[in-house]
C-alpha positions as CSV (number, residue, x, y, z in Angstrom):
1,M,-11.5,-23.2,-36.1
2,N,-15.1,-23.0,-35.0
3,I,-15.4,-21.4,-31.6
4,V,-18.6,-21.2,-29.5
5,F,-19.3,-19.4,-26.3
6,L,-22.1,-21.3,-24.6
7,D,-23.1,-18.7,-21.9
8,S,-21.6,-15.3,-22.9
9,E,-24.2,-13.4,-20.8
10,T,-22.3,-14.6,-17.7
11,V,-19.4,-12.3,-18.4
12,G,-21.7,-9.3,-19.1
13,N,-23.1,-7.6,-22.2
14,D,-20.6,-4.7,-21.9
15,I,-17.6,-6.8,-22.8
16,S,-16.5,-7.1,-26.5
17,F,-15.6,-10.5,-28.0
18,D,-13.8,-8.9,-31.0
19,K,-10.4,-10.4,-29.9
20,I,-11.9,-13.9,-29.9
21,S,-13.7,-13.5,-33.2
22,L,-10.4,-12.8,-34.9
23,L,-9.2,-16.3,-34.0
24,G,-11.9,-18.3,-35.8
25,N,-15.5,-18.6,-36.8
26,F,-17.0,-17.3,-33.5
27,T,-20.6,-17.7,-32.2
28,A,-21.8,-16.4,-28.9
29,Y,-24.9,-17.7,-27.2
30,E,-26.1,-15.6,-24.2
31,Y,-27.5,-18.8,-22.5
32,T,-27.5,-22.5,-23.4
33,A,-29.9,-24.9,-21.7
34,R,-28.6,-28.4,-20.9
35,D,-30.6,-30.0,-23.8
36,E,-29.1,-27.5,-26.3
37,V,-25.4,-28.1,-25.5
38,V,-24.8,-31.0,-27.9
39,N,-26.5,-29.4,-30.8
40,R,-24.6,-26.1,-30.4
41,L,-21.3,-27.9,-30.1
42,Q,-21.7,-29.9,-33.3
43,G,-18.7,-29.3,-35.6
44,V,-17.2,-27.0,-32.9
45,D,-13.4,-27.2,-32.2
46,I,-13.3,-24.8,-29.2
47,A,-16.0,-24.4,-26.6
48,I,-16.0,-21.5,-24.1
49,T,-18.1,-21.9,-21.0
50,N,-18.5,-20.2,-17.6
51,K,-21.2,-22.3,-15.9
52,T,-22.6,-24.5,-18.6
53,K,-21.6,-28.1,-17.8
54,I,-19.7,-30.2,-20.3
55,S,-20.0,-33.8,-19.2
56,K,-18.7,-37.1,-20.5
57,D,-21.8,-37.7,-22.6
58,I,-21.5,-34.3,-24.2
59,M,-17.9,-34.9,-25.2
60,D,-18.8,-38.2,-26.7
61,A,-21.5,-36.6,-28.8
62,C,-19.1,-33.8,-30.0
63,P,-16.2,-35.6,-31.6
64,Q,-14.7,-32.5,-33.2
65,L,-14.2,-30.8,-29.8
66,K,-10.5,-30.2,-29.1
67,L,-10.4,-27.4,-26.5
68,I,-12.6,-26.3,-23.6
69,C,-11.9,-22.8,-22.3
70,V,-13.5,-22.1,-18.9
71,A,-14.4,-18.4,-18.4
72,A,-13.5,-18.6,-14.8
73,T,-10.9,-20.1,-12.4
74,G,-13.0,-23.0,-11.1
75,M,-13.4,-25.9,-13.5
76,N,-15.9,-28.1,-11.6
77,N,-18.3,-27.8,-14.5
78,I,-16.0,-29.9,-16.7
79,D,-15.3,-33.7,-16.4
80,L,-11.6,-33.1,-16.5
81,D,-10.5,-36.7,-16.2
82,Y,-12.6,-37.8,-19.1
83,A,-11.5,-34.8,-21.2
84,A,-7.9,-35.9,-20.6
85,Q,-8.8,-39.4,-21.7
86,K,-10.4,-38.0,-24.9
87,G,-7.4,-35.8,-25.6
88,I,-9.5,-32.6,-25.1
89,Q,-7.6,-29.8,-23.5
90,A,-9.3,-27.8,-20.8
91,K,-7.9,-24.4,-19.8
92,N,-9.1,-21.9,-17.1
93,V,-8.0,-18.4,-16.3
94,A,-6.4,-17.8,-12.9
95,G,-5.7,-14.6,-11.0
96,Y,-7.8,-12.3,-13.0
97,S,-10.3,-11.4,-10.2
98,T,-8.0,-11.0,-7.2
99,D,-8.2,-7.2,-6.9
100,S,-11.9,-7.2,-7.6
101,V,-12.7,-9.8,-4.9
102,V,-10.6,-8.1,-2.3
103,Q,-12.3,-4.8,-3.0
104,I,-15.8,-6.2,-2.6
105,T,-14.6,-8.0,0.6
106,Y,-13.7,-4.7,2.2
107,G,-16.7,-3.0,0.7
108,L,-19.0,-5.4,2.6
109,L,-16.9,-5.3,5.8
110,L,-16.7,-1.5,5.9
111,T,-20.4,-1.1,5.2
112,L,-21.0,-3.2,8.3
113,L,-18.3,-1.8,10.4
114,N,-19.0,1.9,9.6
115,Q,-22.8,1.5,9.8
116,V,-22.9,3.0,6.3
117,S,-26.5,2.1,5.5
118,Y,-27.8,3.6,8.7
119,F,-25.9,6.9,8.4
120,D,-26.7,7.2,4.7
121,N,-30.4,6.8,5.4
122,Y,-30.2,9.3,8.3
123,V,-28.9,12.0,6.1
124,K,-31.1,11.3,3.0
125,S,-34.2,11.1,5.2
126,G,-33.7,14.8,6.2
127,C,-33.1,14.0,9.9
128,Y,-29.6,15.3,9.7
129,A,-30.8,18.6,8.4
130,Q,-33.0,19.0,11.5
131,N,-30.2,18.0,13.9
132,R,-29.0,20.5,16.5
133,F,-25.4,19.3,16.3
134,F,-23.0,18.6,13.5
135,T,-22.5,15.0,14.4
136,H,-25.1,12.3,15.0
137,Y,-24.4,9.5,17.5
138,G,-27.3,7.2,16.7
139,R,-25.0,4.3,16.0
140,T,-21.6,3.3,17.3
141,F,-19.0,2.3,14.7
142,H,-15.5,0.8,15.2
143,E,-12.1,1.1,13.7
144,L,-10.5,-1.8,12.0
145,A,-7.1,-0.8,13.5
146,G,-6.1,-3.1,16.3
147,K,-8.7,-5.7,15.5
148,R,-7.8,-9.3,14.6
149,M,-8.6,-10.4,11.1
150,G,-8.8,-14.1,10.7
151,I,-8.5,-15.3,7.1
152,I,-9.7,-18.7,6.0
153,G,-7.8,-19.6,2.9
154,M,-4.4,-18.0,2.5
155,G,-4.1,-18.3,-1.3
156,T,-3.6,-15.4,-3.7
157,I,-6.8,-13.6,-2.7
158,G,-6.2,-14.3,1.0
159,K,-2.7,-12.9,0.8
160,K,-4.0,-9.7,-0.9
161,S,-6.8,-9.4,1.6
162,A,-4.2,-9.8,4.4
163,A,-2.1,-7.0,3.0
164,V,-5.1,-4.6,2.9
165,A,-5.9,-5.6,6.6
166,E,-2.4,-4.6,7.5
167,A,-2.8,-1.3,5.8
168,F,-5.6,-0.6,8.3
169,D,-3.2,-1.7,11.1
170,A,-5.2,-4.8,11.8
171,E,-3.6,-8.0,13.1
172,V,-3.8,-10.9,10.6
173,V,-4.0,-14.6,11.4
174,Y,-5.1,-17.4,9.1
175,Y,-6.3,-21.0,8.8
176,S,-5.2,-23.2,5.9
177,T,-8.1,-25.3,4.7
178,S,-5.8,-27.6,2.8
179,G,-3.2,-27.7,5.5
180,K,-0.5,-27.0,2.9
181,N,-0.4,-23.2,2.8
182,N,2.2,-21.6,5.1
183,S,3.1,-17.9,5.4
184,V,6.1,-16.5,7.2
185,S,4.3,-13.2,7.4
186,Y,1.3,-14.2,9.5
187,K,0.4,-16.6,12.3
188,R,-1.3,-19.8,11.4
189,L,-4.0,-21.0,13.7
190,E,-6.3,-24.0,13.8
191,L,-9.9,-23.1,12.9
192,D,-11.4,-23.2,16.3
193,E,-8.8,-20.8,17.7
194,L,-9.1,-18.5,14.8
195,L,-12.9,-18.3,15.2
196,N,-12.7,-17.9,18.9
197,T,-10.2,-15.0,18.8
198,S,-10.9,-13.0,15.6
199,D,-12.9,-9.8,15.4
200,I,-13.5,-10.3,11.7
201,V,-13.4,-13.6,9.8
202,C,-12.9,-13.5,6.0
203,I,-13.4,-16.5,3.9
204,H,-11.3,-16.8,0.7
205,A,-11.3,-20.5,0.3
206,P,-12.5,-22.8,-2.6
207,L,-15.4,-25.2,-2.1
208,N,-14.2,-28.7,-1.7
209,E,-14.7,-31.7,0.7
210,Q,-12.6,-29.9,3.3
211,T,-14.6,-26.7,3.2
212,R,-18.2,-27.7,2.5
213,N,-20.4,-26.6,5.5
214,L,-17.2,-25.7,7.3
215,I,-18.9,-22.9,9.2
216,D,-22.0,-24.3,10.8
217,A,-23.9,-23.6,14.1
218,E,-21.1,-25.3,16.2
219,K,-18.4,-23.1,14.6
220,L,-20.5,-19.9,14.7
221,N,-21.0,-20.4,18.4
222,L,-17.2,-20.2,18.9
223,M,-17.1,-16.7,17.6
224,K,-17.2,-13.5,19.5
225,A,-20.6,-11.8,19.9
226,T,-19.0,-8.7,18.5
227,A,-17.5,-10.5,15.4
228,F,-18.3,-10.2,11.8
229,I,-18.0,-12.9,9.1
230,I,-17.4,-12.0,5.4
231,N,-17.7,-14.7,2.7
232,T,-16.5,-14.0,-0.8
233,G,-15.3,-17.6,-1.3
234,R,-18.1,-20.0,-2.0
235,G,-21.6,-20.1,-0.6
236,N,-21.7,-23.6,0.7
237,I,-18.8,-23.1,2.9
238,V,-21.2,-21.3,5.4
239,N,-24.4,-23.0,6.5
240,E,-26.9,-20.2,5.6
241,S,-29.7,-21.3,7.9
242,D,-27.3,-21.5,10.9
243,L,-25.8,-18.1,9.9
244,A,-29.3,-16.5,9.9
245,T,-30.0,-17.9,13.3
246,A,-26.6,-16.7,14.7
247,I,-27.2,-13.2,13.5
248,D,-30.8,-12.9,14.8
249,S,-29.9,-14.5,18.2
250,G,-26.9,-12.3,18.7
251,I,-24.3,-15.1,18.6
252,I,-22.3,-12.9,16.1
253,M,-22.7,-9.2,15.3
254,G,-23.2,-9.6,11.5
255,A,-22.2,-10.9,8.1
256,G,-21.3,-9.7,4.6
257,L,-22.0,-12.2,1.8
258,D,-21.3,-12.1,-1.9
259,V,-21.8,-15.9,-2.5
260,F,-24.6,-18.3,-1.7
261,G,-25.3,-22.0,-1.7
262,H,-27.7,-21.7,-4.6
263,E,-27.2,-18.9,-7.1
264,P,-29.4,-17.1,-7.8
265,M,-30.8,-17.4,-4.3
266,N,-33.9,-19.4,-3.6
267,E,-36.8,-17.2,-2.6
268,D,-37.1,-19.1,0.7
269,N,-33.5,-18.6,1.6
270,P,-33.4,-18.0,5.4
271,L,-31.1,-15.0,4.9
272,L,-34.0,-13.2,3.2
273,L,-36.2,-13.7,6.3
274,I,-33.7,-12.4,8.8
275,K,-35.1,-10.0,11.4
276,K,-31.9,-8.0,12.1
277,K,-31.6,-6.9,8.5
278,E,-29.1,-4.1,9.3
279,H,-26.7,-6.7,10.5
280,L,-26.5,-8.4,7.1
281,V,-25.1,-7.0,3.9
282,M,-25.3,-9.0,0.7
283,S,-24.3,-8.6,-2.9
284,P,-25.2,-10.9,-5.9
285,H,-21.9,-12.6,-6.5
286,I,-20.3,-9.6,-8.0
287,G,-16.9,-10.0,-6.3
288,W,-15.2,-11.4,-9.4
289,A,-16.8,-9.1,-11.9
290,S,-15.3,-5.6,-11.9
291,V,-15.1,-4.5,-15.6
292,E,-11.3,-4.6,-15.3
293,A,-11.4,-8.2,-14.0
294,R,-13.7,-9.2,-16.8
295,H,-11.4,-7.7,-19.4
296,R,-8.5,-9.6,-17.9
297,L,-10.7,-12.8,-18.0
298,L,-11.3,-12.3,-21.8
299,D,-7.7,-11.6,-22.4
300,G,-6.9,-14.9,-20.6
301,I,-9.3,-16.8,-22.8
302,V,-7.7,-15.3,-25.9
303,A,-4.3,-16.3,-24.7
304,N,-5.4,-19.9,-24.0
305,I,-6.9,-20.2,-27.5
306,K,-3.8,-18.6,-29.1
307,N,-1.5,-21.1,-27.3
308,F,-3.7,-24.0,-28.4
309,L,-3.6,-22.8,-32.0
310,N,0.1,-22.4,-32.0
311,Q,0.5,-25.9,-30.7
312,N,-1.6,-27.3,-33.5
313,K,-0.2,-25.4,-36.5
């Protein structure tokens, strides 16, 4: 079997592909432009892609293609209906990044809640060394205990995030974006009530027609002026321009973001122009990408290929 990874750079250069190379004639391209996809998939049986799109036209131009392995959970870069019509299997890897995403979620939240950047700069600047007292009260910070954590999206990641919130003695409520998820452990609220009553709002939902632009100016205005919003779901769930305005105008206290509407960010993104910079913490979509999570991802891809090969012996 000929196996090609179209965008191996997306999973990091510190990950070995030795396990995949044992399964066939393996070639890894760090990046593949749209006009290079067809050429690179000629004579290829198994394609691996993270973000590179494989459309109907590409499948038609690559008749030997039998399996598409998505190096992620989301499969929106594949025309799944047409793949099924062509008899091309498409497989993703689910659940590999749960612990990593939850850890980044709370890293963002605790950075904001504990005023980490301010206190770190205070010590490193030498100001603390000149202080008369052993404690500096330049900023107020708050405990998570006793606060209401409103989770949007109570899937696998949402449930793990809820368990961590409980470990901090926070109250957990949630909103189901699909309307299908129910939990006997936590109170389910409609979105407006969740936003109106929560001290922290964490987004762990996928991007779809129900969630696109879910949190806009109208919804942000429902939140407490002391509330924080954390988004490690998908960027387009939150209207970034409205969020920047809400932070600068004091409608909410702040936000932590790991995902954005366009990735990498556009240089004119309103979040980069925010005045209250200390009220916003951002990371470059790293929530899924702990080294442990990426190893689990590669193991999942290997398992998908092995299952396919066993089916076609």
